[in-house]
N, C-alpha and C positions, 0 to 999 in steps of 0.2 A: 227620437228616436233610440231605442233603448241599445247598447252596444253589448247586451248578453241574450244568449239563448236564442240565437240567428243561426241560420244555414247559409254561408257565403261563399260564393264564386269570385274569383280573384283572376283576372285575365293580365298575362306576362308576370307571373307570381313566381318565376323561378329567381329572382334576384331583385336588387334595387328597393325601389318602392312599393311594388307588389310584393315581394316577400314580407318587408318589414309591416306593412298593413296586415300580410295574412298571420305572421306571429302575434302581432298587437291584439287582434281580433282573438286570434286560438287562445290565447293567454287571459283573455276576459270569460272564456267557457264557451265559445261559438263551434260550431262545425266548421271546417273551412276545406275548400278545394280548389285548388290554384291550376290553371292552366298555362301551357306554353310550349314553343316549338323547341327549345333547346332540352335534351332528354338528361343530359348531363347534369344541367343545373336543376332540372326538377327530381333528378336522383338524388341530389346533394340536399336540396330541401327535405326529402322525405327521410334522409338520414339523419338530419340535425333535428327536425321536429316529424316524428312518427305520427303525430295525430293530424297533419296535415295530410290530404289526401291529393293525389297529382294527377293530372291528365295530359297527354301529350295532344298539343292543339296548336295549329299554325291559322291565326285568326284571318289571315288574309286570304285564306282558301275556303271557298265557300261550304266544300265538300266536308270539310275540318269541322265549321260552324255547325251544320245540319247534326253531324254525329255528335259535337259536344252537346247540343241542345238536346237531344234524345236521350244520351247518357245521364245527363244530371236530372231531366224530370223521371227518369224511370228511377234510379239509384239515389237520387238527393229528392224527392217529391216535396219535402218542406223549404227546399230555397226559398228564401226571402229577401237578399241583398245579392245585387251584381254590382261588381266595382270592375268598371272598365279603365284597367290601368296601361294596357300594352301601348306602347309605343317607338318610334323611331325616328332618328333626328340627323339628317344628311346637309353637310355645307358644302355649298359650291356656289360659284355665279354663273348667270345666264349668258355673260358676256366672255366667256373663254373659249366660246366657238365648238363646244361638246354636245352631244347628244345627250339630254337628261331625261329621257321620257322614261326609261325603268325608275329612276330615282322618285320622279315626280309621281308616277302610279304607285310606288310602292308607300311612299310617305302619307298620299291622300287616302289609300286604302287601309292601311293599318291603323294610321292616326284619327281618321275621322269614318270612313264607309262601313270599314266594317265593324267596329263598334257601336254604330246606329243601326246596322242591320241586326249585329246581336242583341241589342236592346229591344228592337220591335220582334225579335224572336222571341224571346222570353217576356216581353210585356204582358200576354195574356194570361200566362202563367203566374206571374207576379200580383197582379190583379186579383187572384183569387186567394193571396193570402191576407190575413187581418191585418198587419203591417208589415210593409215591404218598403225597400228602397233600392234606388240607382245611384251610384256612387261612380263620378267621371272624374278623370284626373285630366286637368289643361294645364295651364302653364302662364304665368306672367308675360310670358310672350307674345299671348293673344291679346293683351291690351297694348303692348308696346313692343313692336316687333325688332328682331335683329338682323342686319343686312347680309351675314353670311348664311341665314338658315330661311329663304324667304317662304319655301313649301312648307316646311315645319310651322313657321308660325301661322301661315295662313291655314291650315288645318285646325291648329288649335282653336284659332279665331273663330273658325266655323264650328268647332264643338262647343267652345263657351256660348254662341248663339243658339245653339240646338238646346241645352241645357235651359235656356231662358223658355223658350217655347212649349218644349217636353213640359216643364215643370208648371207651364199654364195648362196645358192639355191634361194634367192629371190633376188639377185641383178637385177636391172632392172625392177622389179614390184615396185606397188605403196606401198609395204608392208615392213614397216622396223622392226627390230628385237632389242629391248635393253633389257641389261642385268643388272639388279641391284645386286650390289653384296655388300652387309652389313656386318659389323662387328658385335659384339653382340648388340643385340637389346633389350630393356627391354619388354618384352612380358610375358605372361602366359607360354609360353615353355619356357623361360629361368630363371623363377623364382628359386632363390638361386643359379645360377649359375654365376661366375665371377663377375667382377667389371668393371666400367667405361664403361658402358651401354649407347649407343644412345637412346633418347626417339625416338617412332614410328611416331610423328609429325616433328621430325628433319631431319629424313630420308626421310619423305614424302618431305618436301620441297626441300632437295638436289635433289631427286631423278627427281621431277619435273624440276628442272632445267638444269639437265642433258638431259632430254628428248628435251625440249627446244633447246637446243645445237645440238641436234643430237648425242649425245655421247653415241656411240654403248655400252662400258663397265663402266657402272655408279659406281665408287668404292667408298662406302660411308664411312665416319670418318677414323677409323684407318686401314681401307683396304687398304688405298692408301699407309702406310708404309708397311703392310705385303706384298704387291705386290714386292713393291721398293727392301723389302730385301729379299725376295723370289728368285729375279732375281740374286742380288749380292752374298748372302750367303744363298742358300736353306737348307743347313744343320742347321743353327742357326734359321731361321724360322721355322722349323720344330720342333726343340727342344722349341722353345716360346710356339707354339701353342698345342704342343702334350697334355699337361695335363690339357688343357683347360682354 
C-alpha cells in the first residue's frame, strides 16, 4: 500500500497516536482529515498543522457518525484510507461494589462497536476506490490482558478478532485491512502508568513502514517480543502483563 497520494480520515486524531499518524501521513503528501470530540485539541491541531482538516465528531454518538460519513463523502470524495484510532481506557475492579455500567458501555462502544459501525458505513464507499485501506489500532493487551482494565482489554481483543475476519471477507477486493498493535505508548491515556513507553511519533514511523510493506499485523516495539513469548509460553506472558 502506498503511503503517498491518499486521502485519509483519522478518528481520535486530536492528540496522541491519532495526531502522530495524521502528521506522519501529512508529511508524505496525503490529504488528512481528523475527527475528535475535544474541540480545543482539534483547534490546536489545525493551528499547528494547517494542512490537516479537522471535524468535530463524537464517534460514540450515532448521529455524529452519520453526519461524519455524509460530510466526508461529499467534501472528500477521494477518501481511500480510514484509520480507526479513537479509544478510551478505564481502570476499575468488579469487586469494589460499584455500578460500572457507564464505563462498560463507554469502553465497548468507543473501542469496538462505534469503530465497527464506522467501518461498515464507509466500506461501500472505500470499495469503489482502486486502492483503499482500513487501519485499526488495537493493543498488546488484546493478546495478554492486564487485571486492572478488564473491559478495555476485552474490547481490544474483540477488535483484534474483527480485523482478521474482515480481512478474510475483503480478500479479492481493493480494500486492505491493517492492524497496528502497539505496546505502551506515551499518551494522555497512559500518564502515570508503566515504564519504557514508545513515543507516538516513533509508533507512527514504524506503522507507516508496515503499511508500505503490506504487513497486515503491524506489531510495534515490544509487542513483537510479547507475541513471541505468548506463542511459546502463554502463562508467562500473561504473568508479565497482568499487573500492567
